[in-house]
C-alpha positions in Angstrom: -25.7 57.5 -98.4 -26.0 53.7 -98.0 -23.6 52.4 -95.4 -22.2 48.8 -95.2 -22.2 47.7 -91.6 -19.4 45.3 -90.6 -21.1 43.5 -87.7 -19.3 41.7 -85.0 -21.8 39.1 -83.7 -22.9 39.3 -80.0 -22.5 35.8 -78.7 -24.8 36.5 -75.8 -27.8 36.9 -78.2 -29.4 34.5 -80.6 -27.9 34.7 -84.1 -30.2 35.5 -86.9 -27.7 33.8 -89.1 -27.6 30.5 -87.2 -29.4 28.5 -89.8 -26.5 26.7 -91.3 -26.3 23.0 -90.5 -22.7 22.3 -91.3 -19.5 24.2 -91.9 -18.8 24.5 -95.6 -15.3 23.1 -95.7 -13.3 24.0 -98.7 -10.3 22.5 -100.5 -7.1 24.5 -100.5 -7.7 25.3 -104.1 -11.2 26.5 -103.5 -10.1 28.7 -100.5 -7.3 30.3 -102.5 -9.7 31.1 -105.4 -12.3 32.6 -103.2 -9.6 34.5 -101.2 -8.3 36.1 -104.5 -11.8 37.4 -105.1 -12.6 38.5 -101.6 -9.9 38.3 -98.9 -11.0 36.7 -95.6 -9.1 34.9 -92.9 -8.7 31.2 -93.4 -9.3 28.6 -90.6 -7.3 25.5 -91.3 -8.1 22.4 -89.2 -5.2 20.0 -89.1 -6.3 16.6 -88.1 -5.7 12.8 -88.5 -8.1 10.0 -89.0 -7.2 8.4 -85.6 -7.3 11.5 -83.5 -10.1 11.3 -81.0 -10.0 15.0 -80.0 -10.2 15.9 -83.6 -13.5 14.0 -84.0 -14.7 15.5 -80.7 -14.0 19.0 -81.9 -15.9 18.2 -85.1 -19.0 17.2 -83.1 -18.8 20.0 -80.5 -17.1 23.2 -81.6 -17.6 22.8 -85.3 -21.1 21.5 -84.8 -22.3 24.5 -82.6 -24.8 26.4 -84.7 -23.4 29.9 -84.1 -19.9 28.8 -84.7 -21.0 27.2 -87.9 -22.8 30.3 -89.1 -20.0 32.6 -88.1 -17.3 30.6 -89.8 -19.3 30.2 -93.0 -20.1 33.9 -93.1 -16.7 35.5 -92.3 -14.0 32.9 -92.9 -12.7 30.3 -95.4 -12.5 27.0 -93.6 -10.2 24.2 -94.8 -9.3 20.8 -93.4 -5.9 19.2 -93.9 -5.3 15.6 -93.0 -1.8 15.6 -91.6 -1.2 12.0 -92.7 -2.5 12.4 -96.2 -0.5 10.7 -99.0 -1.7 13.4 -101.5 0.5 16.0 -103.0 -0.8 19.5 -102.1 -0.3 22.9 -103.6 -0.6 26.1 -101.6 0.5 29.7 -102.4 2.2 28.5 -105.5 4.3 25.9 -103.8 4.1 22.1 -104.2 4.0 20.0 -101.1 4.7 16.2 -101.7 3.9 13.7 -98.8 6.7 12.6 -96.6 7.1 8.9 -95.8 7.0 8.2 -92.1 7.3 4.5 -91.5 4.1 2.9 -92.7 2.4 6.3 -92.7 2.8 9.6 -94.5 3.1 13.1 -93.2 1.8 16.1 -95.1 4.8 18.4 -95.8 2.4 21.3 -95.8 1.1 20.4 -92.4 4.6 20.0 -91.1 5.6 23.4 -92.5 2.5 25.1 -90.9 3.2 23.4 -87.6 7.0 23.9 -87.8 7.5 20.2 -87.3 5.5 20.2 -84.0 2.9 17.6 -85.0 0.0 17.8 -82.6 -3.6 17.2 -83.3 -6.0 18.8 -83.6 -4.2 22.1 -84.4 -6.1 25.1 -85.7 -4.2 27.6 -88.0 -5.6 31.1 -88.6 -4.2 32.7 -91.7 -4.8 36.2 -93.0 -2.2 37.1 -95.6 -3.8 40.5 -96.2 -3.0 41.6 -92.7 0.1 39.3 -92.3 -1.5 37.4 -89.5 -0.5 33.7 -88.8 -1.7 32.1 -85.6 -1.1 28.4 -84.8 -3.2 27.0 -81.9 -2.4 23.4 -80.9 -5.0 21.3 -79.0 -8.8 21.1 -78.7 -10.6 24.4 -78.9 -14.0 24.5 -77.1 -16.8 26.8 -78.2 -15.9 29.6 -75.8 -12.2 29.6 -76.9 -13.1 29.5 -80.6 -15.5 32.4 -80.1 -12.6 34.5 -78.8 -10.5 33.8 -81.9 -13.4 34.5 -84.3 -14.2 37.8 -82.6 -10.5 38.7 -82.6 -10.6 38.7 -86.4 -14.1 39.9 -87.2 -13.9 42.9 -84.9 -10.3 43.9 -86.1 -8.7 43.4 -82.7 -5.6 42.0 -84.5 -4.8 45.5 -85.6 -3.7 46.5 -82.1 -3.9 43.7 -79.6 -1.9 40.5 -79.1 -4.1 37.4 -79.4 -3.1 36.1 -75.9 -4.0 39.5 -74.3 -7.3 39.6 -76.2 -8.3 36.1 -75.1 -7.6 37.0 -71.4 -9.8 40.1 -71.7 -12.5 38.2 -73.6 -12.7 35.4 -71.0 -12.7 38.0 -68.2 -15.8 39.6 -69.6 -17.7 36.6 -71.2 -16.8 33.5 -69.2 -19.9 32.4 -67.1 -19.3 33.3 -63.5 -16.7 35.9 -64.3 -19.0 38.6 -65.6 -18.0 42.0 -64.3 -20.2 44.8 -63.3 -19.4 47.8 -65.5 -17.7 50.5 -63.6 -17.1 53.9 -65.1 -15.4 56.6 -63.0 -17.5 59.7 -62.5 -17.5 62.2 -63.9 -16.3 60.4 -67.1 -18.6 60.9 -70.0 -19.5 64.4 -71.2 -22.9 64.8 -72.7 -23.1 66.3 -76.2 -25.3 69.0 -74.8 -22.7 70.1 -72.3 -19.7 69.9 -74.6 -19.8 73.4 -75.9 -20.0 75.0 -72.5 -17.2 72.9 -71.1 -15.0 73.8 -74.1 -15.6 77.5 -73.3 -14.5 76.9 -69.7 -11.5 74.8 -70.6 -10.5 73.9 -74.1 -9.5 70.3 -74.5 -9.3 67.7 -77.2 -12.4 65.5 -77.7 -12.5 61.7 -77.6 -15.6 60.3 -79.2 -16.2 56.6 -78.6 -18.5 54.7 -80.9 -20.1 51.4 -79.7 -22.8 49.0 -80.8 -25.0 46.6 -78.8 -23.9 43.7 -81.1 -20.2 44.3 -80.6 -18.4 42.0 -78.1 -15.3 44.1 -78.1 -17.3 47.2 -77.4 -18.5 45.5 -74.2 -14.9 44.5 -73.4 -13.7 48.1 -73.7 -16.6 49.4 -71.6 -15.9 46.9 -68.8 -12.1 46.7 -68.9 -10.5 49.6 -70.7 -12.4 52.8 -69.9 -12.7 51.9 -66.2 -8.9 51.2 -66.0 -7.4 53.7 -63.6 -4.5 54.7 -65.8 -6.6 55.0 -69.0 -9.3 56.9 -67.1 -6.8 59.4 -65.7 -5.2 60.1 -69.1 -8.6 60.3 -70.8 -10.0 62.8 -68.3 -6.8 64.9 -68.1 -6.5 65.6 -71.9 -10.0 65.0 -73.3 -13.7 65.5 -73.1 -15.0 62.0 -73.6 -18.2 61.4 -75.5 -20.0 58.1 -76.0 -22.4 57.3 -78.9 -24.3 54.1 -79.5 -24.6 53.7 -83.3 -28.3 52.9 -82.9 -29.0 55.9 -80.7 -32.4 57.6 -81.3 -31.1 60.9 -79.8 -31.0 64.1 -81.8 -27.8 65.9 -80.9 -25.4 68.7 -82.0 -21.7 68.0 -82.5 -19.2 70.5 -83.9 -22.0 72.9 -84.9 -23.8 70.2 -86.9 -27.1 68.5 -85.9 -27.5 64.8 -86.2 -30.4 62.3 -85.6 -31.1 58.6 -86.3 -31.0 57.9 -90.1 -34.0 55.5 -90.0 -34.7 52.1 -91.4 -33.4 52.8 -94.8 -30.0 53.2 -93.2 -30.1 50.2 -90.8 -31.4 52.5 -88.0 -27.9 53.9 -87.7 -27.3 57.3 -86.2 -26.3 60.1 -88.7 -23.2 61.0 -86.7 -22.0 57.4 -86.8 -22.5 57.4 -90.6 -20.7 60.8 -91.0 -17.7 59.5 -89.1 -17.5 56.3 -91.0 -15.8 55.9 -94.4 -18.5 53.8 -96.0 -17.8 50.9 -93.6 -19.0 51.2 -90.0 -16.6 49.5 -87.6 -17.1 49.2 -83.9 -15.7 49.8 -81.4 -14.0 52.9 -82.7 -12.5 56.0 -81.2 -12.3 59.4 -82.9 -10.0 62.1 -81.5 -10.5 65.7 -82.4 -8.1 68.6 -81.5 -9.0 71.7 -79.6 -10.3 73.4 -82.8 -12.6 70.5 -83.7 -10.4 69.0 -86.4 -10.3 65.2 -86.6 -6.8 64.0 -85.6 -7.1 60.2 -85.4 -9.6 57.4 -86.2 -9.0 54.1 -84.4 -11.3 51.4 -85.9 -10.5 48.6 -83.5 -10.4 47.2 -80.0 -7.8 49.0 -77.8 -6.4 47.0 -74.9 -5.4 49.0 -71.8 -1.7 49.1 -72.5 -2.0 50.3 -76.1 -4.9 52.6 -75.3 -2.9 54.3 -72.5 0.0 55.1 -74.8 -2.1 56.3 -77.7 -4.2 58.7 -75.5 -1.1 60.0 -73.8 0.9 60.4 -77.0 -1.8 62.5 -78.7 -3.3 64.2 -75.6 0.1 65.4 -74.3 1.1 66.7 -77.7 4.1 64.5 -77.7 3.3 63.7 -81.4 4.5 67.2 -82.3 8.1 66.5 -81.4 8.5 62.7 -81.3 7.6 59.8 -83.7 5.3 57.1 -82.5 8.1 54.6 -82.8 10.5 56.6 -80.6 7.7 57.2 -78.1 7.0 53.5 -77.8 10.7 52.8 -77.2 10.8 55.5 -74.5 7.7 54.2 -72.7 9.1 50.6 -72.9 12.2 51.7 -71.1 10.1 53.4 -68.5 8.1 50.1 -68.0 4.9 51.8 -69.2 
């Protein structure tokens, strides 16, 4: 079976796609037409002709080869002049210009910024997932990287953007790099799983990572070593870790798996078997004591959300309490 690989680019490596010279800015009409055919997040750069930081951002952040390549590949980029005298149309609504002394104000820009006119401002829109993030001010390359990874590696499913940026900068900011620390004994080998299950039957947590995935590295440096996460994980689960490019031949749930070879992007057969046509990393698969798949989490888990999910499933609380009620209970406890 051919598998489409949704790749989150590793910013620490050289991009094979970094061949684009400029961002392919679209009009609003072009972006909406393309979105209708293939939904992607939109990046809307709101600027003015006199804004010095807007011009600086064009030369630096929007001129950086990897940023250019990544935006062209995974986003629909649009520029809006906040002082345009043009009438604009977006999402079926007409936006006439507003007179402001000798200048005009774009009513669309004013609506997006909720009247707080500051330049440059970057708006990230993804209607498909109901995501709308407004970021005022200059974004340097490092900060823009965090926003792009937040969308392309599906972190918006589970993590607040501010929390994600804090985690991202902690791992990737030069001078802040952390040494990976994993409590021992943490990871169970596939070879030892059967014998351990015979000695004490537990649920299984299978973590899937990839060398190109930034948020995989974030989970390995921040989430898994976290004392609370580690304690819950080791209490209720046997934890397995598989690199999607692993060359190992292994047995899992009585089935034997090996690397699938070049015709399958050198992906491991177990990674392919777990994925539903699209491989997303990082991901966590949770199996019950009988080996039945209980939950598939195809996104970055921050420490707080990860602690709760692992406890909710591992302690069997899901059997007598809804997730919503559980979250409310934990919030009252200050969890």
